[in-house]
C-alpha positions in Angstrom: 0.2 0.1 0.1 1.4 3.5 -1.0 1.6 6.4 1.6 -1.0 8.4 -0.4 -3.2 5.3 0.0 -2.6 4.9 3.7 -3.2 8.5 4.5 -6.6 8.2 2.8 -7.5 5.1 4.5 -6.3 7.2 8.1 -8.2 10.2 7.1 -11.5 7.9 6.5 -11.1 6.0 9.6 -10.7 9.6 11.2 -13.9 10.7 9.8 -15.8 7.2 10.4 -14.7 7.7 14.4 -16.1 11.0 14.6 -19.3 9.9 12.6 -19.6 7.0 15.2 -19.0 9.3 18.1 -21.6 11.4 17.3 -24.0 8.7 17.0 -22.6 7.2 20.4 -23.0 10.5 22.1 -26.6 10.3 22.1 -26.6 7.9 25.0 -28.7 9.3 27.8 -26.9 7.3 30.0 -23.3 8.7 28.9 -25.2 12.2 29.4 -26.4 12.1 32.7 -23.0 10.7 34.0 -20.9 13.7 33.4 -23.0 15.9 35.9 -20.1 15.3 38.0 -17.8 17.1 35.4 -19.9 19.8 35.4 -20.1 20.2 39.4 -16.3 20.1 39.2 -16.0 22.9 36.4 -19.0 25.1 38.6 -16.8 24.8 42.0 -13.5 25.5 40.3 -14.4 29.2 38.6 -17.2 30.1 41.2 -14.3 29.3 44.2 -11.6 31.4 41.7 -13.8 34.3 41.4 -14.9 34.4 45.0 -11.2 34.0 46.4 -10.0 36.8 44.0 -12.7 39.0 45.1 -11.5 38.7 48.6 -8.1 39.6 47.7 -6.8 43.0 47.0 -4.7 43.7 44.0 -1.4 45.6 43.8 -3.2 49.0 42.6 -5.6 48.6 45.2 -3.1 48.1 47.9 -1.0 51.1 46.5 -4.3 53.2 46.7 -4.6 52.1 50.4 -0.8 53.1 51.6 0.2 55.7 49.2 -2.8 57.3 48.1 -2.2 59.5 45.3 1.8 59.3 45.7 4.1 57.2 44.0 6.3 56.3 46.8 6.8 56.7 50.6 9.7 56.6 53.2 10.4 56.7 56.8 8.0 55.2 58.4 9.2 53.5 61.4 12.6 54.9 61.8 11.5 57.6 64.4 8.8 58.7 67.3 8.0 62.1 67.5 6.9 63.0 71.4 3.8 65.0 71.7 3.7 68.5 71.0 6.7 68.3 68.5 6.0 71.2 65.9 9.2 71.3 63.6 9.9 68.0 62.1 7.1 67.6 59.5 8.4 71.3 58.6 11.8 70.1 58.3 11.1 67.4 56.1 8.9 69.7 54.2 11.8 72.2 53.5 14.4 69.6 52.8 12.3 67.6 50.5 11.3 71.1 48.5 15.1 71.9 48.2 16.1 68.5 46.9 13.6 69.0 44.3 10.6 67.0 45.6 7.5 69.1 44.5 4.8 67.1 44.9 5.4 65.6 48.6 3.3 65.5 51.8 4.6 64.5 55.6 2.0 62.3 57.3 2.2 61.5 61.2 0.6 58.3 62.5 0.1 57.9 66.3 -1.6 54.8 66.8 -2.3 55.5 70.7 -4.7 58.1 71.0 -6.8 57.2 73.7 -10.6 58.1 73.8 -11.7 59.7 77.1 -14.2 56.7 77.8 -14.9 53.4 80.1 -13.2 51.2 79.2 -10.5 53.2 77.6 -10.1 52.6 74.1 -7.1 54.0 71.6 -7.5 54.8 68.2 -5.3 55.6 65.3 -4.6 59.5 64.3 -3.4 60.3 60.9 -2.6 64.2 60.5 -1.8 65.6 57.1 -3.3 67.9 54.9 -6.7 66.2 54.5 -8.4 69.1 52.1 -5.5 68.0 49.5 -6.9 64.8 48.9 -3.9 62.5 49.5 -5.9 59.3 49.5 -8.8 59.8 47.1 -9.5 56.2 46.8 -9.5 55.5 50.3 -11.4 58.0 52.4 -14.6 59.2 51.0 -16.4 62.6 53.0 -19.6 61.4 54.4 -20.6 64.5 56.0 -19.2 67.7 57.4 -15.8 69.0 55.7 -12.0 68.0 55.9 -10.0 69.7 58.7 -8.3 72.8 57.9 -7.3 73.8 61.5 -5.3 72.2 64.5 -7.2 70.3 66.7 -10.0 69.6 63.7 -10.8 65.8 63.0 -12.6 63.8 60.7 -13.9 60.5 62.2 -13.8 57.4 59.8 -16.4 54.6 59.9 -18.7 56.7 62.4 -20.8 53.7 63.1 -17.9 52.4 64.9 -17.1 55.4 67.2 -20.4 57.4 67.2 -19.7 60.8 66.0 -21.4 63.9 64.5 -20.1 67.4 62.9 -19.7 69.5 65.5 -19.4 67.5 68.5 -16.2 67.7 70.7 -14.2 64.7 71.4 -12.3 64.6 74.4 -8.9 62.5 74.6 -6.2 61.5 76.7 -8.2 61.4 79.8 -9.4 64.8 78.7 -6.2 66.7 78.4 -7.1 67.5 74.9 -10.1 68.2 73.2 -10.7 67.9 69.3 -13.3 69.2 67.5 -15.4 66.7 65.1 -15.6 68.3 61.8 -16.9 65.8 59.5 -16.9 61.8 59.2 -15.8 59.7 56.5 -15.9 55.7 55.6 -12.8 54.3 55.1 -13.0 51.8 52.1 -10.3 49.3 53.3 -11.5 49.2 57.3 -14.0 48.5 59.7 -12.9 50.7 62.6 -12.5 53.9 63.2 -9.7 56.6 62.8 -9.1 60.0 63.2 -8.3 62.3 60.4 -6.5 65.4 62.0 -5.7 68.4 60.1 -1.8 69.7 60.3 -0.7 71.1 63.5 -2.9 68.7 65.8 0.1 67.0 67.2 1.9 69.8 68.0 -0.9 71.4 69.5 -0.6 68.7 72.2 1.1 69.3 75.6 4.4 67.6 75.7 4.0 66.9 79.2 1.4 64.0 78.1 4.4 61.9 77.5 4.6 61.2 81.2 1.3 59.8 81.8 1.2 58.3 78.2 4.3 56.5 77.8 3.5 55.1 74.6 2.0 58.0 72.9 4.2 59.0 70.0 3.8 59.7 66.3 5.6 58.0 63.6 6.5 60.3 60.4 5.9 59.0 56.8 7.1 61.2 53.6 4.8 60.5 50.6 6.3 61.7 47.3 5.3 61.5 43.8 8.4 62.0 41.9 11.9 63.0 41.9 15.0 61.3 43.5 14.3 58.4 45.8 17.7 58.9 47.3 17.1 63.0 47.7 13.8 61.4 49.7 16.1 59.5 52.0 18.5 62.3 52.7 15.7 64.7 53.5 14.0 62.2 55.7 17.4 61.2 57.5 18.7 64.9 58.3 15.7 65.8 59.5 15.6 62.8 62.2 19.4 64.3 62.9 18.1 68.0 63.7 15.2 66.2 65.7 17.3 64.5 67.6 19.9 67.2 68.3 16.7 69.4 69.3 15.1 67.1 71.7 17.9 64.5 72.6 16.0 61.5 71.3 17.9 58.5 70.4 19.6 58.9 67.3 19.4 55.1 66.0 16.9 56.4 63.0 19.7 58.4 61.7 21.7 55.7 59.9 20.4 56.2 55.8 20.7 52.7 55.3 17.8 51.9 57.9 15.8 54.8 56.5 16.2 53.8 52.9 14.9 50.3 54.0 11.6 51.9 54.5 11.0 52.7 50.6 8.0 51.7 49.1 7.1 52.2 45.6 3.8 51.9 43.5 5.6 50.1 41.0 6.6 47.5 43.0 3.1 47.1 44.8 2.1 46.7 41.4 4.4 44.0 40.3 4.5 42.1 43.6 1.2 42.9 45.3 -0.1 41.1 48.6 -0.4 37.1 48.4 -4.1 36.3 47.2 -6.3 34.3 49.2 -6.1 31.7 46.4 -2.2 31.4 47.5 -3.0 31.5 51.1 -5.7 28.7 50.7 -4.5 26.2 48.3 -7.6 23.8 49.6 -10.2 26.5 48.0 -8.7 26.9 44.3 -5.3 25.2 43.9 -5.5 21.7 44.9 -9.4 21.3 43.8 -8.5 22.7 40.1 -6.1 19.9 40.0 -7.7 17.2 41.1 -11.3 17.8 40.8 -11.3 17.5 37.0 -9.4 14.3 36.7 -11.2 12.6 39.5 -14.4 13.7 37.8 -13.5 12.5 34.1 -12.1 9.0 35.5 -15.6 8.8 37.7 -17.5 9.2 34.2 -15.2 6.7 32.6 -15.6 4.2 35.5 -19.4 4.1 35.7 -19.5 3.7 31.8 -16.4 1.2 31.6 -18.7 -2.0 30.9 -21.1 -0.3 28.7 -18.2 1.3 26.7 -16.2 -2.2 26.5 -19.4 -3.8 25.7 -19.8 -1.2 22.5 -16.3 -2.0 21.7 -16.6 -5.3 21.0 -20.1 -5.1 19.4 -18.5 -2.7 16.9 -15.3 -4.8 16.3 -17.8 -7.6 15.5 -19.5 -6.3 12.9 -16.3 -5.2 11.3 -15.0 -1.9 12.8 -11.5 -1.2 13.6 -10.4 -1.9 17.4 -8.6 1.6 17.2 -11.6 3.5 15.1 -14.1 1.6 17.9 -12.2 2.9 21.1 -11.4 6.3 19.6 -15.2 7.1 18.7 -16.1 5.9 22.2 -13.7 8.0 23.8 -14.4 10.9 21.7 -18.1 10.5 22.5 -17.5 10.1 26.3 -14.8 13.2 26.2 -17.1 15.6 24.1 -19.5 15.1 26.9 -17.1 15.7 29.2 -16.0 18.8 27.7 -19.3 20.4 27.0 -20.2 19.5 30.8 -16.9 21.1 32.0 -17.7 24.2 30.1 -21.2 24.3 31.1 -20.1 24.1 34.8 -17.3 27.0 34.2 -20.2 29.1 32.9 -22.5 28.4 35.8 -19.8 29.0 38.2 -18.7 32.3 36.6 -22.4 33.4 37.0 -22.6 32.0 40.4 -19.0 33.3 41.2 -20.2 37.0 39.9 -23.1 36.7 41.8 -21.2 35.8 45.3 -18.9 38.8 44.4 -21.8 41.2 44.4 -22.8 39.9 47.6 -19.4 40.1 48.8 -18.8 43.9 47.8 -22.4 44.7 49.6 -21.3 43.0 52.8 -17.4 43.9 53.1 -15.7 47.2 53.8 -13.3 46.3 51.5 -13.2 47.2 47.3 -13.6 43.8 45.8 -10.3 42.7 44.2 -10.0 42.4 40.5 -11.0 39.1 38.4 -9.1 39.3 35.5 -7.5 36.2 34.0 -10.9 33.9 34.0 -9.7 32.7 30.8 -6.9 30.9 32.8 -8.8 28.9 35.5 -11.3 27.9 32.2 -8.5 26.7 29.7 -6.9 24.9 32.7 -10.1 23.2 33.4 -10.6 22.2 29.7 -7.1 21.3 29.3 -7.3 18.7 32.4 -10.5 17.4 31.4 -9.1 16.5 28.0 -6.0 14.9 29.0 -7.7 13.1 31.2 -10.1 11.6 28.8 -7.5 11.1 26.7 -5.7 9.0 28.8 -8.6 7.0 30.3 -9.3 6.5 26.2 -5.7 5.2 26.0 -6.2 2.9 28.7 -9.1 1.5 27.2 -7.2 1.0 23.8 -4.4 -0.7 25.3 -6.8 -3.5 27.2 -8.7 -3.8 23.9 -5.4 -4.5 22.0 -4.3 -6.9 24.8 -7.5 -8.7 24.7 -7.6 -9.4 21.3 -4.0 -10.3 21.0 -3.8 -14.2 22.1 -1.0 -15.9 20.9 -1.5 -18.7 23.3 -5.0 -20.0 22.4 -4.5 -22.7 25.5 -4.1 -19.8 27.7 -6.9 -17.0 26.8 -6.5 -14.8 29.6 -3.1 -14.6 29.9 -2.4 -11.3 27.8 -5.1 -9.6 29.6 -3.6 -11.0 33.3 -0.2 -9.6 32.5 -1.6 -6.1 31.3 -3.4 -6.1 34.5 -0.5 -6.8 36.4 1.6 -4.5 34.6 -1.3 -1.5 35.5 -0.8 -2.7 38.9 2.7 -2.7 39.3 2.8 0.7 37.5 0.5 2.2 40.1 2.1 0.8 43.2 5.3 2.6 42.0 3.2 5.9 41.8 1.8 5.2 44.8 5.3 4.4 46.8 6.6 7.9 44.9 3.3 9.7 46.1 4.0 8.3 50.0 7.3 9.2 50.0 6.3 12.9 48.6 4.0 12.8 51.6 6.5 11.9 54.1 9.2 14.6 52.9 6.6 17.2 52.6 5.4 16.9 56.1 8.5 17.9 57.8 8.0 21.3 55.9 4.3 22.2 57.3 4.7 25.1 59.4 1.4 27.1 58.0 -2.2 26.1 57.4 -1.7 26.8 53.4 1.3 23.9 53.8 -1.4 21.8 55.3 -3.7 22.3 52.6 -1.2 21.3 50.0 -0.1 18.1 52.1 -4.0 17.5 52.3 -3.9 17.2 48.3 -0.5 15.2 48.7 -2.0 12.8 51.0 -5.3 12.4 48.5 -3.4 11.5 45.8 -1.4 9.0 47.8 -4.6 7.5 49.4 -6.3 7.2 45.5 -3.5 5.5 44.3 -3.9 2.7 46.8 -7.9 2.7 46.6 -8.2 -0.9 44.3 -6.0 -2.8 46.9 -8.4 -1.5 50.0 -11.4 -2.0 48.3 -10.4 -5.5 47.1 -9.3 -6.2 51.1 -12.6 -4.7 51.9 -14.7 -6.9 49.4 -12.7 -10.2 50.4 -13.4 -9.6 54.2 -16.9 -8.9 53.9 -19.4 -11.7 54.6 -21.9 -13.2 52.5 -24.5 -14.2 55.0 -27.5 -14.0 53.0 -28.4 -13.9 49.2 -28.8 -9.9 49.2 -25.3 -9.5 51.0 -23.7 -12.2 48.5 -25.5 -10.5 45.4 -24.2 -6.7 46.4 -20.7 -8.1 47.4 -20.0 -10.5 44.0 -21.7 -7.7 41.5 -18.9 -4.9 43.2 -16.1 -7.3 42.8 -17.3 -8.0 39.3 -17.3 -4.4 38.4 -14.6 -3.1 40.5 -13.8 -0.5 38.1 -16.6 1.2 38.7 -16.7 0.8 42.5 -13.4 2.0 42.6 -14.0 5.3 40.6 -17.1 6.2 42.9 -15.0 5.2 45.9 -12.1 7.6 44.7 -14.4 10.5 43.8 -15.8 10.3 47.5 -12.8 9.9 49.2 -11.2 13.0 47.5 -14.3 15.0 48.0 -14.9 13.9 51.5 -11.2 14.2 52.5 -11.0 17.8 51.5 -14.0 18.9 53.0 -13.5 17.1 56.4 -9.8 18.3 56.4 -10.8 22.0 55.7 -13.2 21.8 58.6 -10.7 20.4 60.9 -8.5 23.0 59.9 -11.0 25.6 60.2 -11.8 24.5 63.9 -8.4 24.2 64.7 -7.4 27.9 63.6 -10.6 29.0 65.7 -9.8 27.2 68.8 -6.2 28.6 68.5 -7.4 31.9 68.0 -10.0 31.4 70.6 -7.2 30.5 72.9 -4.9 33.2 72.2 -7.5 35.9 73.0 -7.4 36.0 76.9 -8.9 38.5 79.3 -6.2 40.9 80.9 -7.7 39.7 84.8 -9.8 37.2 86.2 -13.8 38.7 86.9 -13.4 40.7 89.9 -9.7 41.4 89.4 -7.6 44.6 88.3 -4.0 44.5 87.5 -2.3 47.4 87.9 1.5 47.8 85.6 3.1 49.7 83.4 1.9 50.3 79.9 4.6 48.7 78.3 4.4 45.0 79.8 2.4 43.4 82.5 5.5 42.2 84.2 6.5 45.8 85.0 5.6 47.6 88.2 3.2 50.3 88.2 4.3 54.1 88.0 4.2 55.6 91.1 1.8 58.3 89.7 -0.7 55.7 89.1 -0.6 54.2 92.8 -1.3 57.6 93.9 -4.2 58.2 91.5 -5.5 54.5 92.1 -5.2 55.6 96.1 -7.0 58.8 95.5 -9.7 57.0 94.0 -10.6 55.2 97.4 -11.9 52.5 95.3 -9.5 50.1 96.5 -9.8 50.4 100.2 -9.7 47.1 102.3 -9.4 45.0 99.2 -7.0 42.2 99.0 -4.1 42.8 96.9 -0.7 40.9 95.9 2.8 41.7 94.6 3.6 39.7 91.9 7.2 38.7 91.3 8.0 37.4 88.0 11.5 35.6 88.7 13.9 37.3 86.1 15.7 40.5 85.7 16.6 42.6 83.0 19.0 45.4 82.0 18.6 49.1 81.2 17.0 48.1 77.9 14.6 45.7 78.9 16.5 42.6 77.9 16.4 39.6 79.9 19.6 38.8 82.1 18.8 35.9 84.8 15.7 33.9 84.5 14.3 31.0 86.6 12.3 28.0 84.9 11.6 24.3 85.5 14.1 21.9 84.5 13.5 21.0 80.7 10.9 24.1 80.1 11.1 27.6 79.2 8.2 28.9 80.8 9.3 31.7 83.8 7.7 31.2 87.5 6.0 33.8 89.7 6.2 34.3 93.4 3.9 36.2 95.8 3.8 36.5 99.8 1.5 34.0 101.2 -0.9 31.2 100.2 -3.6 33.3 100.7 -2.5 35.8 98.0 -2.1 32.5 95.7 -5.9 32.0 96.3 -6.9 35.5 96.1 -4.6 35.6 92.7 -6.1 32.1 90.9 -9.8 33.1 92.2 -10.3 30.0 94.0 -9.2 28.1 97.3 -6.6 25.8 97.3 -6.8 21.9 98.4 -4.9 20.9 101.0 -2.5 19.2 98.9 -1.5 22.0 97.0 -1.2 24.4 100.3 1.2 21.7 101.7 3.2 21.9 98.9 3.5 25.6 99.0 4.2 24.9 102.8 7.1 22.6 102.3 8.8 25.2 99.8 7.3 23.6 96.6 6.0 24.8 93.5 2.7 25.2 92.0 2.4 24.3 88.6 -0.5 25.2 86.0 -2.6 22.4 85.1 -2.1 22.8 81.6 1.4 23.2 81.9 2.2 20.5 84.8 4.3 17.3 84.7 3.2 13.8 86.0 6.5 13.9 88.6 5.6 15.1 92.2 8.5 16.9 92.0 10.7 18.9 89.8 14.2 21.0 89.6 14.7 24.7 89.1 17.3 26.2 87.0 18.4 29.5 86.7 20.2 30.4 83.3 22.2 33.6 82.3 20.9 34.4 79.0 20.8 30.5 77.5 23.2 29.3 79.7 22.5 27.4 82.9 24.5 28.7 85.8 22.7 27.0 88.9 20.2 24.3 89.6 18.0 23.7 92.6 17.4 20.7 94.6 13.9 18.7 93.6 11.4 20.6 95.2 7.6 19.1 95.7 5.3 20.2 92.7 1.7 20.1 92.4 -0.9 21.0 89.8 -3.3 23.9 90.0 -6.3 25.1 88.0 -6.2 28.6 86.8 -7.8 30.1 83.6 -5.5 31.4 80.8 -5.2 35.2 81.7 -2.7 38.0 80.7 -0.5 37.9 84.0 0.3 34.2 83.7 0.8 33.9 79.8 4.8 33.0 79.4 5.1 31.2 83.0 4.6 28.0 84.2 3.6 28.1 87.9 4.0 29.8 91.1 5.7 29.4 94.6 6.2 31.9 97.6 8.8 34.8 97.6 10.3 33.1 100.9 11.0 30.1 99.0 12.3 31.7 96.1 14.6 33.8 98.4 15.6 30.6 100.5 16.9 29.1 97.2 18.7 32.1 96.4 16.5 32.8 93.3 16.7 36.2 91.7 13.5 37.8 92.8 12.8 41.5 91.8 11.7 43.7 94.6 8.7 44.9 93.1 6.2 44.0 90.2 2.6 44.4 89.1 -0.1 44.9 91.5 -3.3 43.0 91.4 -6.2 43.9 93.5 -9.1 41.4 93.7 -12.6 41.4 95.0 -13.7 44.7 93.3 -16.9 45.3 91.5 -17.5 46.4 87.9 -18.6 49.9 88.8 -15.5 50.5 91.3 -13.2 49.1 88.5 -14.5 51.6 86.1 -14.5 54.6 88.7 -10.8 53.7 89.1 -10.1 54.0 85.4 -12.0 57.1 85.4 -10.1 58.8 88.1 -6.8 57.6 86.1 -8.1 59.4 83.3 -8.9 62.8 85.3 -5.1 62.6 86.4 -3.9 62.9 83.1 -2.5 59.0 83.1 -3.1 56.0 80.8 -5.7 54.4 81.8 -5.0 51.1 80.3 -2.4 50.8 82.8 -5.5 49.6 84.7 -6.4 46.1 83.6 -9.8 44.5 84.0 -11.6 41.9 83.1 -13.4 42.0 80.0 -14.2 38.9 78.3 -12.8 38.2 75.0 -14.6 38.3 71.7 -15.5 35.4 69.8 -13.2 34.8 66.9 -14.4 35.5 63.3 -12.3 33.2 60.7 -11.3 35.3 57.4 -14.2 35.2 55.0 -12.2 33.1 52.4 -11.6 30.4 54.9 -15.3 30.5 55.5 -16.0 30.8 52.0 -13.8 27.7 51.3 -15.2 25.7 53.9 -18.7 26.5 52.7 -18.0 25.5 49.0 -16.3 22.3 50.0 -19.1 21.3 51.9 -21.7 22.3 48.9 -19.3 20.6 46.6 -19.3 17.7 48.3 -23.1 17.3 49.0 -23.8 17.9 45.0 -21.2 15.9 43.9 -21.8 12.6 46.0 -25.9 13.0 45.1 -24.7 13.2 41.5 -22.1 10.2 41.5 -24.9 8.2 43.2 -27.5 8.9 40.8 -25.5 8.4 38.0 -24.0 4.8 39.8 -27.9 4.0 40.0 -28.7 4.6 36.7 -25.8 2.8 35.4 -27.1 -0.3 37.9 -30.5 -0.2 36.5 -29.6 -2.8 33.8 -28.4 -5.1 36.7 -31.6 -4.5 38.8 -34.0 -4.7 36.0 -32.5 -8.3 35.6 -32.5 -9.1 39.0 -36.1 -8.0 38.6 -37.3 -9.9 35.7 -36.1 -13.4 37.1 -38.5 -13.1 39.9 -36.3 -11.1 42.6 -38.6 -9.0 44.7 -38.3 -4.9 43.9 -37.4 -4.4 47.5 -34.3 -6.6 47.2 -32.7 -4.9 44.5 -32.9 -1.8 47.0 -31.4 -3.5 49.5 -28.8 -4.6 47.1 -28.1 -1.3 46.1 -28.3 0.4 49.5 -25.9 -2.2 50.8 -23.5 -1.5 48.0 -23.9 2.0 48.6 -23.4 1.4 52.6 -19.9 -0.3 51.5 -18.5 2.7 48.9 -19.6 5.3 51.5 -17.7 3.5 54.5 -14.7 2.7 52.9 -14.9 6.6 51.4 -15.4 7.8 54.8 -12.6 5.6 56.4 -10.0 6.8 53.8 -11.0 10.5 53.7 -10.6 10.4 57.6 -7.0 9.1 57.0 -6.7 12.1 54.6 -8.5 15.0 56.6 -6.9 14.2 60.0 -3.0 13.9 59.4 -2.3 17.2 58.0 -4.1 19.1 61.0 -2.8 17.2 63.6 0.6 17.3 62.3 0.3 21.3 61.9 -0.9 21.5 65.5 2.3 19.2 66.9 4.8 21.1 65.1 4.0 24.7 65.2 3.9 26.2 69.1 0.6 27.7 69.9 -1.7 25.6 67.6 -4.5 24.0 69.7 -5.6 20.7 68.0 -9.7 20.8 67.5 -11.4 18.3 65.4 -15.0 19.2 64.9 -16.8 16.1 65.2 -20.5 17.5 65.2 -19.9 19.3 62.1 -18.1 16.1 60.6 -20.8 13.8 61.9 -23.1 15.8 60.4 -21.6 16.5 57.1 -21.6 12.2 57.0 -25.1 11.9 58.1 -26.4 14.5 55.0 -24.2 12.2 52.7 -25.6 9.3 53.8 -29.0 10.8 53.7 -28.3 12.1 50.3 -26.9 8.5 48.9 -30.1 6.7 50.3 -32.3 9.2 48.7 -30.7 8.9 45.2 -30.6 5.5 45.3 -34.3 4.8 46.4 -35.4 7.4 44.2 -33.6 5.8 41.1 -35.0 2.4 42.0 -39.1 3.2 42.9 -40.1 2.7 39.2 -38.3 -0.8 38.9 -41.0 -3.5 38.0 -41.1 -6.9 36.9 -41.9 -6.2 33.4 -39.7 -3.4 33.0 -37.8 -3.4 29.8 -34.5 -4.5 30.5 -32.0 -1.8 29.2 -28.3 -1.8 28.9 -26.5 -4.3 31.3 -24.4 -2.5 34.0 
């Protein structure tokens, strides 16, 4: 045969295969089975749009941080004291001389304390607001922009109630601003004060004594010119300020100032990480696994029908390659059509979700350009997976028809199956090795999500072996169970496909639920009150371990709010140098937590909020140590070590130790336990002479009176820590959206897969009915099969879902493992219910006289 005739023959076979594919694609069962592909496409596109909506672009970050300017420099290099009136003028003058004509100085003070009970601090931003430096961030709602010193605009007025014309007392009434308007902050939900130039300079410099954290951070914003000139201008202004005020000169290093440079071009080129990058479980992992799993499920559900159709076509003279190509093309055409439909539906749903998010959030929605990328990736994954499945089908057909040894007709098929199994086992070994190698790198939630994806792939590769073991172990007690088990064993490829898709979806959803619950619990545990109910803690504002200033103690005593109440001075058993650095410290041997000391056992009881039991009191009397119950050791004794930096300088003899319950509270964070001051002194441990003061038995009204008295004295009222219940943690919207999307995906996909599997089995069930088996039996057979498949999927999905979260909680300090069993069991119950309803709905119409369709 000539080359031309071969080409013509190939072209003819290709056209013939396309005609066959068009006819074969008319199968309703095939069309219905690709619903799962549409669900996968819908989820991928909807989650892409949703997560992009929740992510800010580089341009939006630039609008938020730089406003209309092109660059900024200097933030964090120097702190200005209240009343400083020269620094901003110096920077402007130096910048103007350096050729920076479009430049502005902004002062940011983060500890502007409102005169309220309890005290609350806001950020104050001072610049020339009438020039609209941030046109896309702040939108005026009422009144006007501030123009004179002492005038402010309050952003987010629903947070701090303010009306134009109202006075706004701050800093204990030592200063009063005038509200001239309200504005909306497009990028925040809490209030800020937008102050006119000169407001910071109008403050009394003496406020620094009562409010030691009250400082302003200057920032130079500029549009054009030489960045080096901007750095020089800012550095020169710092040098002038340090000479004038005697403040620290650390910020005069030009290299430090230059390190704070930010350019709009940099933000545009390297924007913040999107939620797609931070939550791989929301898009990245599903976009890779879902299309593959969905297409394989379609081929698995139709495997027997495809093989039977191929055999029929070959029997009437169609070439095996042409028959396989036609069947693959028909199936792949439906998969691609379903993927396109799902992508379009997902885009519509994503756009609707985007509109809802934009309405509910106070931040502008992120851009969603690049929709073609996810859609093309989805279609490419579907096409490649379908082509691969078709190649496997063609390979098995070739092996089945090639039988050189007529005495062993099954030998080629067995050899092919063995090669496929061996290849799968090699891939499984590689996948499990990748899981182990990546597991040691898990230190953030995003990596835990990626580990879930790797673990999913590894588990999917061993599903045929697991399912085979389960089917072998199942008893055949009764004809219905025997029918169910043997049908599954005879059609193991279809069963494997169903288990694979259920395992992947269940594992992803339950894994993310566990991770989300762990993140919520971790945040909840890290949000603890400053003091226990009925307590107030008096300490320096800089740290709860520092003693309260004498002025604070005088103001508290003058308030008469604490007369006759029990009190205890806490001693943290460590010493510090002049800069606040740790020098000597006392810890338990083998631990890092510090220790506390008080004078008496009664003070311990007031401190922890309950009485000591006889064992605990005896431990203190025997010069022992009470260890917090969440940090205790099972041993009845422990040794204490004294460290100089990281070097152990001495160890004590073993001392008695007993656990004691005390809630998480600010004054005990970073500590392991408490002992008596006399015990510490007897062991020559470093005991500071003073420390924070805790007063107990105080009412809420008395605590508020104390705070008001301190504020009236011109002192920082936040040096009085009172009991305020921590707020309930609210996860990021992207995490909630991912969790909701995965749960909806798994419910929808389970229902669709179950319905498709049941339709595929209708021919088998109809045969059972036609030979006299009761219809009720067929439902029992079907439900028993689904019970096996869903149970295996559940166990395997737990093996996927739990290890990443457990590993993250074990390897990362501060993470509190929490498995939401209630939500997981609810999800499983919903899945089992959806499975049962889908199976029952598909078999209700079975009758003994029903025409037997295509066999399963």
